[in-house]
C-alpha positions as CSV (number, residue, x, y, z in Angstrom):
1,M,0.0,0.1,-0.2
2,N,1.3,3.8,-1.0
3,M,1.1,6.5,1.4
4,S,1.5,9.9,0.9
5,S,4.2,12.0,2.9
6,E,1.5,13.5,4.6
7,E,0.2,10.2,5.8
8,I,3.6,9.3,6.7
9,R,4.0,12.4,8.7
10,R,0.7,12.1,11.0
11,L,1.6,8.3,11.4
12,S,4.9,9.1,12.9
13,E,3.6,12.3,15.2
14,S,1.3,9.6,16.8
15,A,3.8,6.8,17.6
16,A,5.8,9.6,19.4
17,L,3.0,10.5,21.6
18,S,1.8,6.7,22.1
19,P,3.2,5.4,25.5
20,K,6.0,2.8,24.9
21,E,7.2,-0.4,27.0
22,Q,10.6,0.4,28.9
23,L,13.2,-1.9,29.7
24,Q,13.6,-2.6,33.4
25,A,16.6,-3.7,34.7
26,I,16.0,-7.1,36.6
27,E,16.7,-6.8,40.2
28,S,19.3,-9.1,41.5
29,K,18.9,-10.6,45.0
30,S,22.6,-10.5,45.5
31,D,23.5,-8.0,48.5
32,S,26.9,-6.7,50.0
33,L,27.3,-8.3,53.7
34,F,29.8,-6.9,56.2
35,F,31.8,-10.1,58.0
36,G,34.1,-9.6,60.7
37,V,36.8,-12.2,61.8
38,P,38.1,-11.8,65.2
39,K,41.0,-13.5,67.0
40,E,40.2,-16.3,69.1
41,T,40.8,-16.0,72.9
42,S,39.6,-19.1,74.3
43,F,41.8,-21.6,75.8
44,Q,43.9,-23.6,73.7
45,E,42.1,-22.4,70.4
46,R,44.3,-22.1,67.6
47,R,41.9,-22.1,64.5
48,V,40.5,-18.9,62.6
49,G,36.7,-18.5,61.4
50,L,37.8,-18.1,57.7
51,T,41.0,-18.5,55.8
52,P,42.6,-16.1,53.2
53,D,41.1,-18.1,50.4
54,A,37.6,-18.1,51.7
55,V,37.8,-14.2,52.4
56,D,38.9,-13.8,48.8
57,L,35.9,-15.8,47.5
58,L,33.6,-13.5,49.8
59,V,35.5,-10.2,48.7
60,N,35.3,-11.0,45.0
61,R,31.6,-11.3,45.4
62,G,31.6,-8.0,46.6
63,H,31.2,-8.6,50.4
64,R,33.4,-6.7,53.0
65,V,35.7,-8.4,55.6
66,L,37.1,-7.2,58.6
67,V,39.8,-9.4,60.1
68,E,41.5,-8.7,63.7
69,T,45.4,-8.3,63.3
70,K,46.9,-11.8,64.1
71,A,43.6,-13.8,63.6
72,G,45.1,-16.1,61.8
73,E,48.5,-16.5,63.5
74,G,47.8,-19.7,65.0
75,S,46.8,-21.2,62.0
76,N,50.2,-19.8,60.2
77,F,48.1,-17.5,58.1
78,D,49.7,-13.9,58.5
79,D,48.1,-10.5,58.2
80,N,49.7,-9.9,54.4
81,E,47.5,-13.1,53.2
82,Y,44.4,-11.6,54.2
83,I,45.0,-8.3,52.7
84,Q,46.1,-10.0,49.6
85,A,42.6,-11.8,49.7
86,G,40.9,-8.3,50.2
87,A,40.4,-8.1,53.7
88,Q,40.8,-5.2,55.8
89,I,43.1,-5.6,58.8
90,V,41.8,-3.8,62.0
91,D,43.7,-3.4,65.3
92,S,41.3,-4.2,67.7
93,A,38.2,-6.9,68.3
94,K,35.7,-3.6,69.0
95,K,35.8,-2.8,65.3
96,I,35.4,-6.5,64.5
97,F,32.3,-6.5,66.5
98,E,30.8,-3.8,64.3
99,S,30.3,-6.0,61.3
100,D,27.0,-7.6,60.6
101,I,28.0,-11.0,60.6
102,I,30.7,-12.1,63.2
103,M,32.4,-15.2,62.3
104,K,34.0,-17.4,65.1
105,V,35.1,-20.6,65.9
106,A,34.7,-21.0,69.8
107,P,32.0,-19.6,71.4
108,P,32.0,-15.8,72.5
109,S,33.6,-14.8,75.7
110,P,31.6,-12.5,78.1
111,S,33.6,-9.5,77.1
112,E,32.9,-10.7,73.4
113,I,29.2,-10.7,74.2
114,K,29.2,-7.2,75.7
115,M,30.4,-6.1,72.2
116,L,27.7,-7.4,70.3
117,K,24.9,-5.1,68.8
118,Q,21.1,-5.8,68.1
119,G,20.5,-7.2,64.8
120,Q,23.8,-8.6,64.4
121,T,24.4,-12.5,63.2
122,L,26.7,-14.4,65.3
123,I,28.2,-17.7,63.7
124,S,30.3,-19.8,66.2
125,A,30.5,-23.3,68.1
126,L,27.7,-23.3,70.7
127,Q,29.3,-26.2,73.0
128,L,25.7,-26.3,75.1
129,S,27.0,-28.9,77.9
130,T,29.4,-26.0,79.1
131,Q,27.5,-23.1,79.1
132,P,26.0,-21.2,82.3
133,K,22.4,-19.9,82.2
134,N,23.5,-16.4,82.3
135,Y,25.5,-16.8,79.0
136,L,22.5,-17.3,76.9
137,K,20.5,-14.8,78.8
138,A,23.4,-12.4,78.1
139,L,23.2,-13.1,74.1
140,M,19.2,-12.8,74.5
141,D,19.4,-9.3,75.6
142,K,21.5,-8.3,72.7
143,K,18.9,-9.3,70.4
144,V,21.2,-11.1,68.0
145,T,20.7,-14.0,65.8
146,A,22.9,-17.1,66.7
147,I,23.8,-20.0,64.7
148,S,25.9,-23.0,65.8
149,W,28.1,-24.6,63.5
150,D,27.8,-27.6,65.6
151,Y,24.2,-28.5,64.3
152,I,24.4,-26.8,61.1
153,Q,23.4,-29.9,58.9
154,D,23.9,-30.7,55.1
155,E,21.5,-32.1,52.7
156,E,21.9,-35.9,53.7
157,G,21.2,-34.6,57.5
158,V,24.9,-34.9,58.4
159,F,26.8,-32.5,60.8
160,P,29.7,-31.5,58.4
161,I,31.5,-29.5,60.5
162,V,31.2,-31.9,63.7
163,R,32.0,-34.7,61.5
164,S,35.1,-32.6,59.8
165,M,36.5,-32.1,63.2
166,S,35.9,-35.4,64.4
167,E,37.9,-37.0,61.3
168,I,40.9,-34.7,62.4
169,A,40.7,-35.6,65.9
170,G,40.4,-39.3,65.2
171,N,43.4,-39.1,62.7
172,T,45.7,-36.9,64.9
173,A,45.0,-38.8,68.0
174,I,47.2,-41.8,66.3
175,L,49.7,-39.5,65.3
176,I,50.1,-38.1,68.6
177,A,50.3,-41.3,69.9
178,A,53.0,-42.7,67.3
179,D,55.0,-39.3,68.0
180,L,54.8,-40.5,72.0
181,M,55.7,-43.9,71.5
182,S,58.8,-43.1,69.6
183,Q,59.8,-39.5,71.1
184,S,59.1,-39.6,74.7
185,P,61.5,-40.1,77.3
186,N,59.0,-42.5,78.7
187,G,57.7,-44.2,75.4
188,K,58.8,-47.3,74.1
189,R,60.9,-45.8,71.2
190,S,59.0,-48.4,68.8
191,M,57.0,-47.6,65.7
192,F,53.3,-48.9,65.2
193,G,54.2,-51.7,62.7
194,G,54.7,-52.0,59.0
195,I,58.1,-53.7,59.3
196,T,58.7,-56.9,58.2
197,G,59.4,-59.6,60.8
198,V,58.6,-57.1,63.7
199,P,55.2,-57.4,65.7
200,P,52.9,-54.5,65.1
201,T,51.7,-52.5,68.1
202,D,48.3,-53.2,69.6
203,V,45.9,-50.6,70.0
204,V,42.5,-50.2,71.8
205,I,40.0,-47.7,70.7
206,I,37.3,-47.3,72.9
207,G,34.1,-45.6,70.8
208,A,33.0,-46.4,67.3
209,G,31.8,-43.0,66.2
210,T,33.5,-41.0,63.9
211,V,36.6,-40.2,66.0
212,G,37.1,-43.5,66.4
213,E,36.4,-45.1,62.9
214,F,39.4,-42.4,61.7
215,A,41.4,-43.6,64.6
216,A,41.3,-46.8,63.4
217,R,41.9,-45.8,59.5
218,A,44.8,-44.1,60.7
219,A,46.3,-47.1,63.0
220,L,45.7,-49.7,60.3
221,G,47.4,-47.3,58.1
222,L,50.3,-47.4,60.0
223,G,50.3,-51.2,60.5
224,A,49.1,-51.7,64.2
225,N,46.7,-54.4,65.4
226,V,43.3,-52.6,66.0
227,R,40.6,-53.6,68.6
228,I,37.6,-51.5,69.0
229,F,35.3,-51.1,72.0
230,D,31.6,-49.8,71.8
231,K,28.5,-50.7,73.9
232,S,26.5,-50.3,70.4
233,M,26.6,-53.3,68.1
234,Y,25.1,-50.9,65.3
235,K,28.0,-48.5,65.5
236,L,30.5,-51.4,65.6
237,R,28.6,-52.8,62.6
238,R,28.5,-49.5,60.6
239,L,32.2,-48.9,61.4
240,Q,33.0,-52.4,60.4
241,N,31.4,-51.8,57.1
242,A,32.7,-48.5,56.7
243,I,36.3,-49.5,57.0
244,G,35.8,-52.5,54.9
245,Q,38.2,-55.2,56.2
246,R,37.8,-57.5,59.2
247,L,38.2,-55.7,62.6
248,N,38.5,-57.1,66.2
249,T,35.5,-55.5,67.4
250,C,34.3,-55.9,71.0
251,T,31.2,-55.1,73.1
252,M,31.9,-52.9,76.3
253,H,32.4,-55.8,78.7
254,P,34.6,-54.7,81.6
255,E,36.5,-58.1,81.8
256,S,37.3,-57.8,78.2
257,L,38.2,-53.9,78.2
258,S,40.7,-54.5,81.1
259,S,42.3,-57.6,79.2
260,A,42.8,-55.6,76.1
261,L,44.2,-52.6,77.8
262,A,46.8,-54.8,80.1
263,N,48.1,-56.0,76.5
264,C,48.0,-52.8,74.5
265,D,50.9,-50.3,73.4
266,V,48.3,-47.8,73.0
267,A,44.6,-46.7,74.0
268,I,42.5,-44.3,72.5
269,G,39.4,-42.6,74.5
270,A,37.1,-41.6,71.7
271,V,33.6,-41.7,73.6
272,R,31.1,-38.9,73.1
273,S,27.9,-38.1,75.3
274,E,25.2,-36.5,74.6
275,S,24.6,-35.2,78.2
276,G,27.8,-33.5,78.1
277,R,29.8,-35.6,80.7
278,S,31.6,-38.7,79.0
279,P,31.3,-41.6,81.0
280,C,34.5,-43.0,82.8
281,L,35.0,-46.3,81.1
282,V,38.5,-47.1,82.4
283,T,39.3,-47.3,86.0
284,E,42.3,-46.3,87.7
285,E,43.1,-50.0,88.4
286,M,42.8,-51.0,84.5
287,V,45.4,-48.3,83.9
288,N,47.8,-49.6,86.7
289,D,47.6,-52.8,84.9
290,M,48.5,-51.4,81.7
291,R,52.2,-51.9,80.2
292,Y,55.0,-49.6,81.2
293,G,55.4,-47.3,78.4
294,S,52.1,-47.5,76.8
295,V,50.1,-44.6,76.1
296,I,46.9,-43.1,76.5
297,V,45.3,-40.2,74.3
298,D,41.8,-39.2,75.4
299,V,40.2,-37.5,72.9
300,S,37.0,-37.4,75.2
301,I,38.9,-34.9,77.7
302,D,37.0,-32.3,76.2
303,Q,34.1,-33.6,78.1
304,G,36.1,-35.0,81.4
305,G,37.3,-37.9,79.8
306,C,36.7,-41.5,79.7
307,F,39.8,-42.8,81.7
308,E,39.8,-42.3,85.6
309,T,43.4,-41.2,85.4
310,S,43.1,-38.7,82.5
311,E,43.7,-34.9,83.5
312,L,43.5,-31.9,81.5
313,T,46.6,-30.8,79.8
314,T,47.9,-28.0,77.3
315,H,49.9,-27.7,74.1
316,E,53.0,-26.5,76.2
317,H,52.8,-29.4,78.3
318,P,51.0,-32.0,77.0
319,T,51.4,-35.2,79.0
320,V,51.6,-36.8,82.2
321,V,52.9,-40.2,83.7
322,K,51.0,-42.3,85.8
323,Y,51.9,-46.0,86.7
324,G,54.4,-45.8,83.9
325,V,51.5,-45.0,81.4
326,I,52.0,-41.8,79.3
327,H,48.6,-39.7,79.3
328,Y,47.6,-37.2,76.3
329,G,45.0,-34.7,78.0
330,V,45.0,-31.8,75.6
331,P,41.5,-30.8,75.0
332,N,40.4,-29.5,71.5
333,I,42.8,-32.0,69.4
334,P,42.1,-30.2,66.2
335,S,43.3,-27.0,67.2
336,R,46.9,-29.0,67.4
337,V,46.7,-29.2,63.6
338,S,44.7,-25.4,63.4
339,R,45.8,-25.0,59.8
340,T,44.1,-27.7,58.4
341,A,41.1,-27.4,61.0
342,S,40.6,-23.8,59.7
343,K,40.8,-25.1,55.9
344,A,38.3,-27.7,56.8
345,L,35.9,-25.4,58.8
346,S,36.1,-22.5,55.9
347,N,35.4,-25.3,53.0
348,I,32.2,-25.9,54.7
349,F,31.4,-22.0,56.1
350,A,32.2,-20.4,52.8
351,P,29.6,-21.9,50.4
352,V,27.0,-21.1,53.0
353,L,28.0,-17.5,53.2
354,V,28.2,-17.1,49.8
355,R,24.2,-18.2,49.7
356,F,23.8,-15.4,52.7
357,G,24.7,-12.9,49.7
358,E,22.9,-14.3,46.9
359,Q,19.5,-14.5,48.9
360,G,20.1,-10.7,50.0
361,S,18.7,-11.2,53.5
362,L,19.2,-13.8,56.7
363,I,15.6,-14.3,56.4
364,N,15.4,-15.5,53.0
365,V,18.6,-17.8,53.8
366,L,17.0,-19.2,57.0
367,R,13.7,-19.6,55.0
368,T,14.9,-21.6,52.1
369,M,18.1,-23.5,54.0
370,E,16.7,-26.1,56.5
371,G,20.1,-26.9,57.2
372,V,21.2,-23.6,58.6
373,R,18.0,-23.1,59.9
374,N,18.8,-25.9,62.1
375,G,21.7,-24.3,63.6
376,V,20.0,-21.2,64.5
377,Y,19.4,-21.3,68.7
378,L,18.3,-17.6,69.0
379,Y,16.7,-15.6,66.3
380,K,16.7,-12.0,67.3
381,G,17.2,-12.6,70.9
382,N,14.1,-15.3,70.9
383,V,15.5,-18.9,72.2
384,T,14.7,-21.3,69.1
385,S,16.4,-24.4,70.2
386,K,13.7,-26.9,71.9
387,N,16.8,-28.7,74.0
388,M,18.2,-25.2,75.0
389,A,14.7,-23.9,76.0
390,K,14.4,-27.0,78.2
391,S,17.9,-26.9,79.8
392,F,17.6,-23.3,80.8
393,D,13.9,-23.0,81.5
394,L,13.6,-20.4,79.3
395,P,10.5,-19.6,76.4
396,Y,10.7,-21.5,73.5
397,K,9.8,-19.9,70.1
398,D,9.2,-21.9,66.7
399,I,11.7,-20.4,64.3
400,Q,9.3,-21.4,61.5
401,L,6.7,-19.5,62.9
402,L,9.2,-16.5,63.4
403,L,10.0,-16.5,59.7
404,G,6.6,-16.9,58.6
405,I,7.1,-20.3,57.2
406,F,3.7,-22.5,57.0
């Protein structure tokens, strides 16, 4: 169809006056977050909340990270590594506690709780069995949201950080025992095994959980004979299947345990109790019957120990000798290999923190990530853990109701 120049002019004017669709930018949920990593002050704690690699991951996604000077020193990460990763180094914990999200390993001390501000998010261990009621009340008064990494779950319902630390503790316990056997003045000056024509070391492990499993793996790898005790047939069977080779497993009969200890070179205490106090399974008399120069590594010392003769020691003075038996009673064994433990923590933390930014707010994260929600024990000052509310006789509020999840 032919159009005159006049008709074309009128059509152009009409189009200019007509409303047009406008292109709108799609708003991203991603938000910039402000993280703070303080230097740990708890007894024997050498780990750090975030490694330089984790900081680099967060900074490259537009987040801001403050790190207290020398926070990574105990894990052999210096300030320059954090600076190169994009973190800002500050010289006081007070500045760190101005951040929106505080990343810690150990639970906050009373002085650290005082520095918290309303609306902040605290991510740390909880260690419920060791906390007094006024500790929780102080956090409640601050109206903070507190997430315990002890209770964060993955898609399969596993507690990944607790498992990772238990794996490290089990492996390290055997390496400590091997070192004490070969290097300690009271030790036997012998290896675990693996030498043709030389009898291997006999190792007794008490507890068939994750610590016991990885202690067994390490001991078997060094050529030792391993015997594992536990009161649960299910745990013994599960450990047997997990390791994939025949093990000498025994239920917890005092006579059998006493006989095994009397003939072993190394005993590992790997018992953990949900009540917060590990049961005392090895009496002083049993220890007295053990061989001279044998070694006890009581991983359960964090909960009081499962050997009657165990006592708390330090990294500086890690052992005591009783009845000719070397006792290692340093709590928090993963902190002995703090660089490895810090990397393991960060490898689990970092993807979760990235999701915080992608979701745009803490509420969105808690609504969509059930595993993280499981770790929340305080939400804006409200107790959201049934166990904690019951233990401390405090009012409980369902976090799903607080978040509007129906």
